[in-house]
C-alpha positions in Angstrom: 0.0 0.0 0.0 1.3 3.4 -1.0 2.0 5.6 2.0 2.4 9.4 2.2 5.5 11.1 0.7 8.1 10.8 3.5 10.5 13.4 4.9 13.7 12.5 3.2 15.9 14.6 5.7 17.6 17.9 6.1 19.3 19.0 2.9 18.9 21.3 -0.1 17.4 20.0 -3.4 19.6 20.7 -6.4 17.7 22.1 -9.4 18.9 23.1 -12.9 19.4 26.9 -13.4 16.5 28.8 -14.8 18.5 29.7 -17.9 19.8 26.1 -18.5 20.9 25.4 -22.0 20.4 22.2 -23.9 23.4 20.0 -24.3 27.0 20.6 -23.1 28.7 22.2 -26.0 28.8 25.5 -24.1 30.7 24.0 -21.1 34.5 24.6 -21.3 36.5 21.3 -21.4 39.7 20.6 -19.5 43.0 20.5 -21.4 45.0 17.3 -21.5 48.7 17.5 -22.4 49.5 16.1 -25.8 51.9 13.5 -24.6 49.1 11.8 -22.6 47.8 8.7 -24.4 44.1 9.0 -25.2 41.5 6.2 -25.1 40.1 5.0 -28.4 37.0 7.2 -28.2 39.1 10.4 -28.2 41.3 11.8 -30.9 43.2 15.0 -31.6 41.7 17.5 -34.1 43.6 20.7 -34.3 44.7 20.3 -30.8 41.2 19.7 -29.4 39.8 16.4 -28.2 36.8 15.1 -30.2 34.4 12.3 -29.8 34.9 9.2 -31.8 31.9 7.0 -32.5 32.9 3.5 -31.6 30.7 0.7 -30.5 32.4 -1.4 -27.9 29.2 -2.4 -26.0 29.1 -6.0 -27.3 32.7 -6.8 -26.3 33.4 -8.5 -23.0 36.1 -7.3 -20.6 38.5 -10.1 -19.6 42.2 -9.9 -18.9 44.6 -12.8 -18.9 45.6 -13.5 -15.3 49.3 -13.6 -14.5 50.2 -11.5 -17.6 51.1 -7.9 -18.3 47.4 -7.3 -19.0 46.6 -8.0 -15.3 49.5 -5.8 -14.1 48.3 -2.9 -16.2 44.7 -3.3 -15.1 45.7 -3.4 -11.4 47.9 -0.3 -11.9 45.1 1.7 -13.5 42.7 0.8 -10.7 45.3 1.6 -8.0 45.6 5.1 -9.6 41.8 5.5 -9.6 41.7 4.6 -5.9 44.5 7.1 -5.1 42.7 9.8 -7.1 39.5 9.3 -5.3 41.3 9.4 -1.9 42.8 12.7 -3.1 39.3 14.0 -3.9 38.2 13.0 -0.4 41.2 14.9 1.1 40.1 18.0 -0.9 36.6 17.8 0.7 38.1 17.4 4.2 40.4 20.4 3.9 38.5 23.0 1.8 35.1 24.2 3.2 32.6 25.3 0.6 34.6 24.0 -2.3 32.7 23.8 -5.6 32.5 20.7 -7.6 34.1 22.6 -10.5 37.2 23.3 -8.3 37.3 19.6 -7.3 37.2 18.6 -11.0 40.1 21.0 -11.8 42.2 19.7 -9.0 41.5 16.0 -9.7 42.1 16.6 -13.4 45.6 18.0 -12.7 46.2 15.1 -10.3 45.4 12.5 -13.0 47.4 14.0 -15.8 50.4 14.7 -13.5 50.6 10.9 -13.2 50.6 10.4 -17.0 46.9 9.2 -17.2 43.9 10.4 -19.0 40.6 11.2 -17.1 38.3 8.7 -18.9 35.0 10.7 -18.6 36.4 13.7 -20.5 34.9 13.6 -24.0 33.3 10.2 -23.5 30.2 10.6 -25.7 30.7 14.3 -25.3 30.9 14.5 -21.5 32.6 17.9 -20.8 34.5 17.3 -17.5 37.0 14.9 -16.0 34.9 13.5 -13.1 31.2 13.1 -12.3 29.9 14.9 -9.2 26.4 14.1 -8.1 24.9 16.0 -5.1 21.9 15.1 -3.0 19.0 14.4 -5.4 21.4 14.1 -8.4 22.0 10.4 -8.5 24.3 10.0 -11.5 26.4 11.8 -14.1 26.3 15.2 -12.4 28.5 17.7 -14.2 30.9 19.7 -12.0 29.7 23.3 -11.5 30.1 26.4 -9.4 27.7 25.5 -6.6 29.6 25.5 -3.3 29.1 22.3 -1.3 27.2 22.9 1.9 26.8 21.3 5.4 24.4 18.4 5.0 25.2 17.7 1.3 25.9 14.2 0.1 28.2 14.2 -2.9 29.2 11.2 -5.0 32.6 11.6 -6.8 33.0 9.2 -9.7 36.6 8.8 -10.9 37.9 6.8 -13.9 41.4 7.0 -15.2 43.0 5.6 -18.4 46.6 4.4 -17.8 48.8 2.2 -19.9 45.9 1.2 -22.1 43.5 0.3 -19.3 40.6 2.0 -17.4 40.2 1.9 -13.6 36.8 3.1 -12.2 35.6 3.8 -8.7 33.3 6.1 -6.8 32.4 7.1 -3.3 29.6 9.1 -1.7 30.8 11.6 0.9 28.9 13.5 3.6 29.7 17.1 3.9 29.9 18.1 7.6 28.0 16.1 10.2 24.9 15.6 8.1 21.4 14.4 9.1 20.5 11.0 10.5 18.6 10.0 7.3 21.6 10.9 5.2 23.9 8.8 7.3 21.5 5.9 7.1 21.4 6.2 3.3 25.2 6.1 3.1 25.5 3.1 5.4 22.8 1.2 3.3 24.5 2.0 0.0 27.9 0.9 1.3 26.5 -2.4 2.6 24.6 -3.0 -0.8 27.9 -2.8 -2.6 29.6 -5.1 -0.1 26.9 -7.7 -0.4 27.1 -7.6 -4.2 30.8 -8.3 -4.1 30.3 -11.1 -1.6 28.5 -13.4 -4.1 31.1 -13.0 -6.8 33.6 -15.7 -7.9 34.4 -18.1 -10.7 31.5 -20.1 -12.2 28.9 -18.0 -10.3 26.1 -16.4 -12.2 26.1 -12.7 -12.7 22.5 -12.6 -11.8 23.4 -13.5 -8.2 24.7 -9.9 -7.7 21.3 -8.4 -8.4 19.5 -11.0 -6.4 21.7 -10.4 -3.3 21.3 -6.7 -3.4 17.6 -6.9 -4.1 17.1 -9.3 -1.2 19.1 -7.0 1.1 17.1 -3.9 0.2 13.8 -5.8 0.6 14.7 -7.5 3.8 15.2 -11.2 2.8 19.0 -11.4 2.4 21.0 -14.5 3.6 24.8 -14.2 3.5 26.6 -17.0 1.7 29.7 -16.1 3.7 28.6 -15.8 7.3 25.4 -15.8 9.3 26.8 -13.8 12.2 24.7 -10.8 11.3 22.0 -12.5 9.3 19.2 -11.7 11.6 19.9 -8.0 11.3 19.9 -8.2 7.5 16.5 -9.9 7.3 14.8 -6.7 8.1 14.2 -4.2 5.3 16.6 -1.2 5.8 14.6 1.8 6.8 14.7 4.9 9.0 11.4 6.3 10.3 9.3 6.8 7.2 12.1 6.3 4.6 12.7 3.0 2.8 15.0 2.3 -0.1 14.9 1.0 -3.7 17.6 0.4 -6.3 17.8 2.6 -9.4 17.5 0.4 -12.5 18.3 3.2 -15.0 22.0 2.6 -14.6 24.1 -0.6 -14.3 27.6 -1.7 -13.5 29.7 -2.7 -16.5 32.7 -4.6 -17.8 35.9 -2.5 -17.9 39.5 -2.8 -19.0 40.8 -1.8 -22.4 37.4 -0.2 -23.0 35.5 2.0 -20.6 32.1 0.3 -20.8 31.6 -3.3 -22.1 29.9 -6.5 -21.2 29.2 -7.9 -18.7 26.4 -5.5 -17.7 25.9 -5.7 -14.0 22.2 -5.3 -13.0 21.7 -4.5 -9.3 18.1 -5.8 -9.1 16.7 -9.2 -9.8 17.3 -10.3 -13.4 17.7 -13.4 -15.6 21.2 -12.7 -16.9 22.5 -16.2 -18.0 26.2 -15.4 -18.1 28.6 -16.9 -15.7 31.7 -15.3 -14.2 35.1 -16.5 -15.5 38.6 -16.0 -14.2 39.9 -12.7 -15.6 36.5 -11.0 -15.9 36.8 -7.3 -14.8 33.7 -5.3 -14.0 32.2 -2.7 -11.7 29.6 -3.1 -8.9 27.9 0.2 -8.2 24.3 0.0 -7.0 22.5 3.3 -6.7 20.4 3.2 -3.6 17.5 5.7 -3.6 15.3 6.9 -0.7 11.7 6.2 -1.2 8.4 6.0 0.8 6.5 3.0 1.9 4.9 1.4 -1.2 6.3 4.2 -3.4 8.7 4.4 -6.3 11.4 7.1 -6.9 11.4 8.0 -10.6 14.2 9.9 -12.2 14.5 12.6 -14.9 17.4 13.9 -17.0 18.3 17.5 -17.2 18.5 19.5 -20.4 22.3 18.9 -20.5 21.5 15.3 -21.4 23.6 13.9 -18.6 22.5 14.9 -15.1 20.1 12.4 -13.6 17.9 13.6 -10.7 15.1 12.1 -8.7 11.7 13.6 -9.6 10.6 14.0 -6.0 13.9 15.4 -4.6 14.8 12.1 -2.7 18.5 11.5 -2.3 20.6 8.7 -3.8 24.0 7.3 -2.8 26.4 4.9 -4.5 29.7 3.3 -3.8 31.6 1.6 -6.6 34.5 -0.8 -7.0 36.2 -2.4 -9.9 36.7 -6.1 -9.2 38.4 -9.0 -11.0 37.4 -12.7 -10.9 40.4 -14.8 -9.9 40.8 -18.6 -10.2 39.5 -19.1 -6.7 37.6 -16.0 -5.8 37.5 -12.2 -6.4 39.9 -9.3 -5.8 38.8 -5.7 -5.3 41.1 -3.6 -7.5 40.0 -0.2 -6.3 
């Protein structure tokens, strides 16, 4: 039964400007030194990056374990993790920083290490990271809004180094935050952990979505340990707020290409594929606040990228790149 619209907590809803333009061609792009190797979807035209139309979606990401491929993949992911840690340090030390300033600092950090910021020019995306604040749940474009006490900001970092992409993201609380925001962050963090728990060679990809679905809906049983199982069999909620998983976005294979198979669905699904040693992919469930018996639909801003909830509810996501090994799974980021 659908309940009343809940109180989602104490924060400011982020809205597009009244004079918002369509598309992103008006947004200045960061400059990458010419000696930095570009991924396949970017090329140089008169000194300016341009988008290359290239369909890689049907490829599958798999690296040969114990070879230079695995070494390069691990190195790219290590830099992605280091970059995200740096972004977190900026948040800790610079009150009221804007996401545009974070983007500039992170961009310089990445290129100073000889890597390319993968989002830049990917299908025309104009910046080097994604920054999604409060009700913006994915693909937020860095802008001049100062971050404020009570905000939740997701920073999504992908770097391209030595021919491989490493991808990771984290949702940060600005200041102390409100209790409902803290509960959302804890729930999203646990959802990712549970998704990783069920990974391994010869296991079905659909197990990831089922485990996360069961956790969010209060029927999860851990395949690893039952020590906290009784706590997980209650649907996560705080007062009048429950949670749902955003099905508009998925995890993905990653390696030589930015986005490939396998596609990682974070809700129940019928995906027949099985994990194999060397498979590399991301797990990144977007957890959305919702009311009892309600849904939380999303809409895309005029820029064609920024995804927001329609009702102003918040989302949170934590992302890792992982690799399937011969006897389990390694978290690369």
